[in-house]
N, C-alpha and C positions, 0 to 999 in steps of 0.2 A: 839635552839639546843635541849632543853629538849623535845619540841614537835616532832622534827624529830626522836629522839630516841624512843619516845612513839609510834609513828606511825610504826616504824620499828618492834618493839616488837609485836604490834597488827598483823602486816602482817605475821610475823613468826608463831604466834599462829594459825592464820587462815589456813596457809599452812599446819601446823602440824596436825590440826584437820581434814583437807581435806584428807591428806594422810592416816590418821588412818581410816577414814570412807570408803576409797576406797577398793574394792575387786580386788586384783592383779591377773591378768590372766597370767598364765605361759604356754608356748608352748612347743612342743616336741624338745628334743635335744638328739642325739645319741640313739634314740628309747625309751627315757624315758621322763617323766615329773616329776620334783621334786619341791615340795613346802615345805620348812622347812625340816622336817624329813620324810615327806610323799612322796612316790614314786609310779608312775604308769608305769609299764613296759609292753610294747606292744609285747614283745616276738617275735614270728615268723611272726607276722603280718607286712606287708609292710607299713611303715609309714615314708615318707620323712621328713627330718628336716624342721621345720618351717611350717609343714602342719597344717591343721585346728585343730586337737585334742588339747584341752586346759583344764586346771584345775584352778578353782578359789574357794576361800573361800566364803561361803554364810551364810546368817543369819539362825540360828536354830529356829525351831518351838517347841512348848511345847510337841508335840507328840514325837519328837526325844529325847528330854531331859528325858521324862518319860520312854522312852524305853532304857535308859542307855547309851546315847551318851557320849563317853569319849575322843573324839578328836575334832578337827575342823570339820565342815561339809563342804564338797566340792561339786562343780558342775563339772562333767566331761562331756565335749562335744566331740562327735566323728563325723568324717566326713562320716562314713559308718558303717555297721554292720560287724565288724571284725569276722572272722571265726576261729581264733586261740585264745588261752588263753591270757587274759589280767590279770596281777597280780598287786594287790594293796598292798602296804606295809606301815604300820604305826609304829611309835615309840611306845613302851609300855607306857601305862598310868603310871603316877607317883605312884598311889596307888595300882597298880596291884601287887599281892603277888605271883601268880602262884600256889595257893593252889588247891587241887583236886576239891573243890566245886566252883571254879571260872573259867569263860570262857570268851574268847574274840571272837567277831563276826564282820565280815565286813557286814555292811548293805548297800544294793543297793536299792535306792528309784527310782521308775519309775512312771511318771505321767500316769494315766490310766483313761479310761472311763468304768464304770461299766454297767451291763445290764440294770439297772434301770435309767440310764442317768446321775448318779452322777459322777463327775470328782474329782479325788483325787490322793494322792501319796500312792503307795503300796510298802512296803519294803520287800525285800527278804534278808534272813540272812544266811551267810556262816560261819561255824566255822573256826577259824584261825589256821594256823600253827604258833606256837610261838617259838621264839628263846630267847636268853638272852636279846636281845635288841629290837626285832621287832615282829610284828604280821602281817601275810599276808594271802591273800586268792585269788584264781583265778576264773575267769568266762569267758564264751564265749559270747560276745555281741549279736551275731546273734541268739543264742538260746533264749536270753531274749526277743527278738522281735518277734520270730516265735511262741513260745509256749504260751498258755494261761497263764497269770500271776498267776491266781489262780481260784479255784472254791470255792465259798463261801456258807455259810449256809443261808444267807439272801439276798445278793446283786447279786447273780448269778456270771457269769464270768467277768473278768476284762481284757481289751485289752489295750496295750500300745498306747499312743498318741504320745508323744515325744520319739521316739525309740532310738535316739542317744544322748539324754540329760539325764544324770543320777545323782542322789544324792549319794554321797559316804561318809561313816563315819565309825569309829570304835566304837563298842558298847560293854560295859561290862555287863556280865550276870552271875548270879549264876547258877549252874548246879546240878541236882540230878539224880542219876541213880543207878541201882542195878546190881550186877554181873550177866551176862548171861541174862539180861533183854532185852526186845525188844524195849525199848524207852529210850531216854535221854531227860529230862525235863529241858529246859532253862527258867529261871524265873528272874524277877527283884529283886534286893536286897531289895528295898523298894517300897511300894505302899500306897498311901493315907497317907503318913507321918509315916507309920509303916513298920517294917521289915516284908517282905512277909511271911516268915515261921511262924512268930507270928500271922499274920493276918489269915492264913488258919488253924492254930492250930498246935500243936506239932506233930501230926500224919498226917497233911494235905497233905504234899508232897508225903508221901508213899501211901496215899489213892488215890490221883490223878493218881499216877503211877499204882496202882493196878487196877483202873478202866480202864486205857488204856490197860493193860494186859488182862483184861476180854473181852474187845472189840476185841482184837486180837484173843483170843481163841473162841469167839462166831462165828466169820465168818469162822474160820478154821474148826469148827465143822460142818458148813454148806457145807463144801467141796470146798471152794474157795482156789485157789492156789496163793501163794505169791512169789515175786521175791526173789531169794536166797541171793542177796547182798543188800537188801533194809533195813536191820535191823542191829544195832539199828536205829530206826527212830527218827529224831529230832522233838521235840514238843516245840514250843516257846510260852511263855506267854508274849504278848506285847499289846501295845495300838494300836488297828486297827479299821477300819470302820465297821467291821462285827462282829458277835458273834464268828465266827470261819472261818477258811479257810484251804484249802489244796493246796499246790503249786506243780503242776505236774512236773515242771522242776527239782526241788531239792528233791522232794519226802518227804516234811515235812509238818507238821500241825502247824497252829498258833491258839491259843485261846486268845480271847480278855481278857485283864486283868480286864475289867469290870465285867466278870463273877465271880470274886473272891472279894466279899465284906465283908466276915467274915469267920468264921470257916467252913472249907470244909466238906460237908456232902457226904459220899460215895454214888455214883450213881446219884448225882444231875446233873451231866453233861453227863450222858449216852446218851440222845437224840442227843446232839451236837457231842459227840465222835463217835457214831454210824454213823451219817451223814458223817462226814469228813473222817473217816477211810474207808467208803465204796467208797468214791471218789478215794482213793488210789487203792482199789481193782479193780475198773473200769479200771484204767490206766494199771493194770497188764494184762488185756485182750485186751484192744483196743489201747494201746499206748496213746500218748498225743493228737493226732489230729483226730483219726478215729471215735470216738463215737458220739452219738447224745446228744446234750445239754439237750433236754427235758427229754429223757429217763434217763440220768444220774441224773438229779435233782429229777425226779419223784421217782426213786428207792431209792436214798439216803434219800429223804424226807419220803418215806414209812418206812424205818428202823428207822429214827428219831422219827416218830410218834409211831412206834411199841414199842420203848423204854418206852413210856408213856402209852402203851396199848390203843391207839386211832388210828384213820385212817387219821388224819389231823395234819397239823402244823399251826403255826401262819400265815404262808404265803399262806396257802390254802384259807383263807377268803380274804386275800389281793388281790389275783388274781383269786377269785372265778368265775368271769364271763367267764374267758377264757375256762373253761372246757365245756361250752355249745356250743361253736362254732362248734365243732365236737368231737366225741369220741376220735379220735386221732388228734393231732393238725396239722394244715396246715403249721405252722411256727415252726422252730426248735429253741426255745428260752428257757432259764432257767425258765422264768416266767410261760411258758406253763407247764413245769415240776412241779414247785411248786404247781400249781393248781391241778395236777392230782395224788397226793399221794393217794386220795381215789380210783382212778381207779386201781392203783397197788394193793391196799387192796382188791377191788372187784374181780379182776382177780385171786388173790391168793385164795380167798374163793371159787370162781367158779371152779378153777382147783383142789382145795383140798390141795394145799401146795404152798410153795414159791420157790421150786427148779427150776421152770420155769425161774426165773430171772437169775440164773446162766447160764441156757441154752441160754438165749438171748445174754449174754456177750460172751459165748463160740462161738457164731455165729457172733460176731463183734459189738454187742451193738447198732445196727442201728434199724430204724423203720421197715425195711424189715425183719430183724431178729426177731423182736417182733411179727410181723404179722404171720410169719412162725410158731411161737410157740402157740400164743393165737388165731390164725385164724382171718379172716376178721371181722371188727367191725359190719358188717351187721348182723352177727349172735348173737351179744350180746349187742349192743349199747343201745337198749331200756331197756334191763334188767338192765344195769348199771345205766341209768338215773332214772329208777323206784326205784332202791335201794337208790339213792340219795334223791329222793322225799319222800321216806319212812323214811329217817333219819337213815337207816341201815349203811350207810357209810357217811363220811363227818362230819362237826361240827354241823350243824343245823338240828333241828327236822322239821317235816312237818309243825307244827304249826308256828314255827319261819320263815320258808321259805314263808308260806302263808302271814304272817304279813308283811315281808319285801317287798314282791312283791306288795301287795295291797296298801302299803304306799309309793311306789316308792323308796324303800331302795336299790334296785338293778337297773342296767341298762337294756335296752331292750334285750341285749344278753342273759339274764337269763329268762325273761318272761314278762307276762302282766296280766292285770286283765280283767275278763269278768263278767260284771254285768247282771244278768238274769232279764227278765221282764215277770212275770207270769200273764197272763190275767185272769179276772174273769171267772166264769163257763159259763155264757151266751156268753161272748166274745170268749171263746174257741170254742164253737160250730159254731160261725159265721166265725172265721178266719181259721178254720181247713181246710187243703187241703192235699190230698194224705195220709190220715191216720196219720198225724203228725202235731204238733204245735211247731214252732221254738221259743225257749225262749231266745236265744241270739247267736250272732256270733262274731268272731274276726278274723282278718287276721294277720298271723305271717309270717316272712321270716326266713327260716332256710337253713343252708348248709347241704349237704348230710351227713347223720349219725350224724347230730347235733340235739339239743333238745331245746325246750322252755317249761317253766312251766307256766301254766295258773291258776291263783288264782280265784276261783268262788266266787262271792259275790251276795247277794240278800237281798232286804228289808224284814225284818221279817214279816211284815203285809201281804206280798204277798204269803207267804208260805201256808196260808190256802186255797189258790186258787188251789193248786195241788190236783189232784184226789188221793184218799186214796190208791189205789192199783197199781199205776203206778209211777215208778221212772224215772226221765229224763235220757237220755243217751247222751254220747258225741261221736261225730264222726269227723274224719278228713281224707279226701281222700288222699292217698299217704303217710300216716303217721301211726305209731303205737301209741295207746292211752291207758293210764292207769289212772284211777281215784283213788286218794288216799284220804281217809277220816281220820280225826284225832280228837280225844278228848284228849286235853292235849298232852302228849308224846306218847299216844297209837295210832298208825297208822295202817291202813288196806288198802289193795289193793282190790278195788271193780270192777276190769275189766274196762268196759266202762260205768258203771252206777253210777249215783249220789244216791247211796243207802241211804234211810232214810232221804232224803232232807227235806221232809215236817216237820219232828220233829227235824231238826238240831238246830233251835234256842233254844229249850228247853234243848238240850244236849250240847250246845256250840260246835257243830261239825263244822269243816272247811273242805273245799274240794280243793284239789290241783291236777291239771291234768298234767301228764307228756306226752308231745307230741314229738315223735322222727321221724325225716325224714327217709323215706325208700329209698331216692334217693342215687345215687352213690356219693362217696367222690369226691370233686372238683366241685360239682354243687351247685347252690343256687336257691331256688324257694320260691314262696309264697303259703301259705296253709291256707285254711278256716277251722277254728274250729267251730263246731256247736253243741249247746245243744238243744235237742228237746224232746218233749213228743211223743213217738211213740205208737200208740194204736194198739197193736197186739191183735186183738179181739179173745176172746175165743168163740168157737162154743159150745153153750149150748144145741144143739139138742141131742135128745136121749130119752130113756125110763127109768124112775126112779121108783123104787119100794120102798114103805115105809109104814109109819103108821100115821094115824090121831088120835091124843089124844084129847078126848073131856073133857074139864075141869069139867063141871057140873056133868056128869055121871061117869067120870073116864073110859069111854070105849075106847078101842084101836081098830081102824078100819083099816084094810089093804086097802091101796090105791095104784093105779098106775098112774103116771103122764107122759104124752106123750108131748114132746116139739119138735116143728117143726119150722125150720128157714123160715122166710118170706123175709126180705130185710134189708139191712144196712140203718142206719140213724144216722147222728150226731156222737156222741161218743159211739154208741151202735147199736142195731138192733131190728127189730120186730120179735117176735116169737109167734106161736100159741101154747097156753099152755092149756092142758085139764087134770085135776086131778079128777079121778072118783073112786068110791068104787068098789072093786074087785068082790064082789058077788051081785051086784045090779046095778041099773041105775043112782044112785045119782052122780052128778057132783058138786064138790066143787069149782073148778076153770075151767072156760071155755071161751076162747076168744083170741083175738090177743092183745099182750101187748108189750110195749117197754121195753127192757132190756139194761141197761147201760153196758159199758165195764167192770165196776167193779162188775157186777153180780146183781145189784139191779133191780128188776122188778117193773114197774109202774102198780100195780094192786089195784084197789079200794077195800077196805075192807080187805087187806092183806099186811103184811110186809114180802115180798118174796125176798130171796137173794140166788143166786147160789154161790158155792165155787169158788175161783179164777181159779181152774183147770177145772171147769165145770163137776166135777164128782159127786157132791151132791148138795142139796139145803135144806133150812129150811124156814118155813113160819109160821107167827102168824096170825090167822084168827080172825077178829074183827067183832062185830055186828054194827048196824047203829049208836050206841052211842059211838063207838070206843073202846068198852070193848072186851078184848080177850076171845073168847069162845073155842078155840082149837089151837093146833100146828100140823104142818105137817113136817115130815122129809123124805127125799128120797135120794136114791143113785142109780147110774147106775149099 
């Protein structure tokens, strides 16, 4: 008997535990779902009794608890995207006092996929209508599924995955605002085990609100128009997956509570506020659906960067390679926009102001609108990529770009390395053809109006093989080329010439070549980049008048030197050179001599050198022992 009673008690306990652990699912009745004191009212939506809509309690996560969840957390399943208001009503929390600095929000959690591939729950918060006993808020399910859930500072846009499965809960929040202000700040009572107002400092809440007001005034001063009924705007401080976000549907901003780790410093969140508030401005001109993702993020990131007086954000380097695919992206993604905040900075400098950005949004915020304002990239793409290579825009200097490319720090979409092979002097004469010696080539693939950076490298010991007066040049058929030299952070555009390459090892100079395709957008081609020594020979022919100075006697003798071209040979040419005394028959130089392209003449008993431009020469005359007995100078 005792054993039977014992087993009966065990069975009852197990059944009780099982019931406690079950999530009860409640269906529609009379157009409502009721669980305890929580009600979902489907209003004017047609919902037959017993239809699929259901509500059940689910397990809470730490994120919801940290964001102020003060009710059970529910999962609301809908059979379709209802087009009329659905109203959710909760009983008031026991500790709710109704004071002016206390607010209740209905949080709607939607499973989303972010542009970076991450999947998570994104919450939207709606301020409640509060009565003596209940708090309620309404939303239209179809709007939740059609509109972008949010545009973020780091993660791009978020798109709903499970469009008809929503998390629903009541959240308690503190609220701070000022009379006639443009913002209402909703913040958690506690964070990191401390009261939030104490964490950010006694004046922290006011300073956050002041920074938001300054952001409002900044864009207003630039001539942007705001929606008349959009303010006061709700700004939520919550635990989210991004640094901040703007929700187009509800027109509010969320700031990650992780941004607040101590006493708030005025202006510290300006970059984030400037970014997110500009997303609101964009929606004022384009609505929720019509704009371009990449232009939205590029321009918002431009203002984010400008708040810190730079032309890049942390995401510029994360998506750095995307900007080299083409000046304007072929795909409309948030990542392409993050990569191009330097482009917006470049265009603003090129145009002379940033009012063109407003003009783009006045025309719809599309890529077509942008091109109509800044013109086709064929007119400025190479200038843009050259500015990047010079370190005038973007995060990295020429030196850093060269280092990262030459050590494979970037992918092939950014560029490649070209190592030069400089032959010795005698080999140069043997291998020379068509008045040039090729020092290196590389083949790159580029899209139309795209770019590759080529890092030039060479063994120091080979530099001595370069002729003194000739700098290698870089050429690429079908592309624009700019050679950038840099010593430390000092960079210079040398056109298509590796200027000063022979002395580069002594000066720690690096060379980076920006190569931009001239082909039409939408095409892809292979290009051969070639570095060569081009011997554009100077013609030293002519009549030079001058003076022979005799060392022993100190006499100055007027002389005339006649130089006649005979034939090309190797890296120079043969000339007939006759230097004679003006008032006599004496000839000091008389014969056919080889003159190198650098102007050095091979004359026994004389060190004879023409100037690089062929307009003058100087010569030291030696006796049989090699001792100088006189000097000659002459000019045309």
